[in-house]
Structures are given as structure tokens and as C-alpha cells.
N, C-alpha and C positions, 0 to 999 in steps of 0.2 A: 426709380435714381439705381444706374449703372455703378457700377465700384468696379473699378480696374485696378489692377495691382502686381507691377510687375518687382518682382525676389527677387537680387542677386545674387548667388553664395558659390562655396565650394571657389574654384578657379578664377571664375568672373571678379571675383569678390577682392581676392590673395594678388592675382594682377591688379589693378588695379589701384590696390592702395602702396604695392612697390613699384610703379609710374608713379605716385601722388610721392614717392619715401625719395624716388630720383630726383621731381625737381624740388629738393632742399638741396639731395648732394650736384647737382650741375649749375645750383643757381638760377633757375626759371622758374615765372611764373606757369607753365604751362606746359606742358607735354603732353605728347598726344603718339599711341603706337600709329604707324602705318596704316597700317589696317583697318582701320578702325576711322582716321583721315581720310583713305578711300573712299570708304564707306559713306563717310558725310558729304560727300561730294561739295564743296565750299568753294570749287568752280573760280569764278578773282574776286571772292571777297576775304578771301587771307590769302598773305604771304607764308608760306611755311618756310624751315631750313631744315634739313635733315637734319637727325642728330650723329648719329649711327647704329649700330644696334650692339644694344647693354647690353647685362647679364645680370638679368635680376637676383634676388634671393629669392631661395627656396626653386629656383625654376630650373630647368635644365637646357631649355634652349633658349635663348640671345633672342632679345627683337629690338626690331627696329624702333626705330622711335624717331622723334619729327616735333618743333615748338613751331608755333605758329602767331600770329600779330596781325590785327584783323587790319586791310587796307582803310586809308584817308580818303575820302572821295577828293577829286581832281576839282 
């Protein structure tokens, strides 16, 4: 049995925690960085709305964030 483990630490974990905190501030269930959203290639399964560039605590640069909701079948 081969075990694989993905460990996130440092800046990745810090940024994720800051985005999660931004969910509360923006009263959103889901926020995702635009960079990650484009890598996920959600196709037409989700409708996304760009929130804009947000300054996250402890970060020098603003990060572009979006929210997304799953499309309902027609």
C-alpha cells in the first residue's frame, strides 16, 4: 500500500486561512482566488462572480477573488 500525503504549509496555508476569513467578512459561503479557479477549469458547471482584488491580512499584494455557485441542470 502506497500512502500519499499532500502537506500545505507556510504561505499556502496562510493565504488559505486569510481567504477563509474573507468569507466571513464578505458574507460569502465560497471564495476562491482567480488563479486557482482558472486552474480548476470548472467549465460550464459553475457560474462565477468576480469579487475584485482584496487585501488580505499579512499579504503585501492584493489577491483577485471570485465566488462560484454550481449551475442547476436545465
